[in-house]
N, C-alpha and C positions, 0 to 999 in steps of 0.2 A: 633892077630895083623892084621890090614888092612892097605894097602899101595896104594897110587896113585902117579904116576909119570908123569910129563909133560916134555917130552924130549926137546921140542922146547925151553922152558924157564928154563930148568934145575931146576925144583922145585919138592921136595918130600914132600908128605903129609902122615903122619902116625897116625893111631889110635891104641893105645896100652892100655891094662888093667893092671894096677898095683894094688894098693888097691882101686883105682877109675879109671875110664876111663881118659886117657891122649891123647890129640890131639896136634900134633906138625907139623909145616910147616918149611921147610928148603931149602935154596939154596946152602948150603955148605956140605951136607951129601948125602949118597947113601942109598940104601935099604939093605945094608949089616947088618948081625946080629952079635951080640956079647953077653955078659952076664953082669949082674949087681948082686951084692950081696944083698940078702934080708934075714931078720930074720923072721923065721916062728917057733912059739912055742919054743923060746929060742935056736934055731939052725940056723946057718947061711948056706944059700945055694945059689948056682948060678942060676939065672933065666934068660932065654933067653930074650934079648931086642934088639930093632933096634939101629943102629948107632946114630940116631938122639937123642935118650934118653941118651945114654952113653955120648955123647958130651955135652948135656945140663947139665947133672949132673957134668961133669968135669969142665965146665966153668961158672957155675952159680955164684960162688964166685966173679968173676971179674965183673959180671953184678951188683951184690949187692954193691960192692965197688964203682962202677961208679955212681950208683943211690945215694948212701950216699954222695959222694963228690959233685955231681951235686946239691943236696939240700942244702948242707952246703955253697957252694961257688957260688950259682946262682947270676948272676949280672943283667940279663935281665927280671926279674919277676916283 
């Protein structure tokens, strides 16, 4: 994992390698570490992950629902 923090603007940029490299920028998270579950050779194990990744995985369903509703009920397009 690589992390850069801009204290003045409270921005965290994280580079993390899952199955592929993942780059995230957040104004709502910190550099704290947690873990996510990953399956490796039919076994589930905890893999260390930054808070940004954990929160992304936790809330991505809400973003998908928002996008779906926005496309369904868009009035200004």
